[in-house]
N, C-alpha and C positions, 0 to 999 in steps of 0.2 A: 396222247400228248398233242398239244396244239402246235401245228406246223405253220399256220398262216401268220405272217408278220407284216406289220404296217410300218412304213417309213416315218421317222421323226423328221420334222422340218430341218433342213440343212443348217439354218442359222440358230438353232436352239442352243442356248447357253447352258452347258452342263452344270455349272455351279448354281445358276438360278433354278434349274430343274430340281437339283438336290435340295436346295433351300426351300423350294415350294413343297416338295414331297415331305420334308421334315417339319415344315410349318403347319401341317394339318394336324391339329391337336386332338381331334376326336379319337378316343381310345379304340373305338370300333373300326377305325381305319388302319390301325397298326399292322395287322396281318397283310393288308394290301400294300402298305408302305414298303414292307420288307420284300414282297414279291416284285414290286415295281423296281426297286433299287437293284435287286439281284438280276432281273431281266435286262434292264437298261445297261448295267455294267457289263453283263455278258455279251451284249450286242454292241458294245462301244458307243452307246447312245445314238445308234443309227436306226434301229427298228424297235418295235414293241409287239409283243404277242397279241393276237386278236382277242384272246380271252381277257387280257388285262384292259384292252381298249373298251371292251364291252362292260367290264366292271366299272371303269371310269365313267362310262355313259350312264350307268345306273346311279352312281353317286352324284352325277351332275344334275339329276332330276328327282332326288329322293324326297326332299322337303321335310316337313314335320320337325322333329328334334334334330335333324341333320342339317338344318339351314346354314349354319356357319361353315361346316365342312363342305357343303355343296358349293358355296361361293369360292372356297379355297381350291376345290377340285377343278372348277371352271377356269380359274387362273392357271392352274397347272396344265390343263389341256391347251390353253392359249399359248403357253410357253413351249409345250411339246409339239403341237401341230399347227399353231397359227390360227386356230379357230376353236370355238366352244363346241362340244359334242351336242348334237340335237337329241331330243327325246326319242325321236324315231327316224329311221332311214327307210323310206318307202313304207312297206308294210311291217318292218321290223321295229319293235319297241325294244330299245337297248336294255331296259330294265328286265324285260322278260327273258333275255338271252344271256344275262351276265354269269349264270352258273351252269350253262349247258355243257354237254360233253363235246369232245373234239368232233365227233360225227355230226352233232347238232350245229356246231359252229361252221363246219365245212359246207353245209347247205347254204348258209347265208353269206359266207366269206366273199364270193364274187361281188355281190351288191355292196357290201360294206367297203371292200377294197376300192371299187369304182368310185363310190362317194368320197372316200378319203383322198384318193389321188386327185380327184377334181378339185377338192377344197384345199389340198396341200399346194397345188399349183397356184391358186389364187392368193395364198398367204405370203 
């Protein structure tokens, strides 16, 4: 189980976040929609699991037939974190780590957390 959690920006509007999550119409995103809502509700919209952050990072840079959903996910990330997720953080390509085990995510968690906190402060 993923224990690393990343803070959501303090001024994130819960209703806008829910609206943005629900507004992503791509049926391939539905499973992630449910997981995001469950995770955010469970954490009172204060934190998000690292594994879900990585999956959002993957969706932010998928391209191809996912182009519309990609733009909507970027907007969701701006609302949640105050910034769009980059394609890579240091040597970590977010797309490559979106389905990793908890042990795999634990190895990269410090770098991702540091990046996130730095950018969250700026937002």
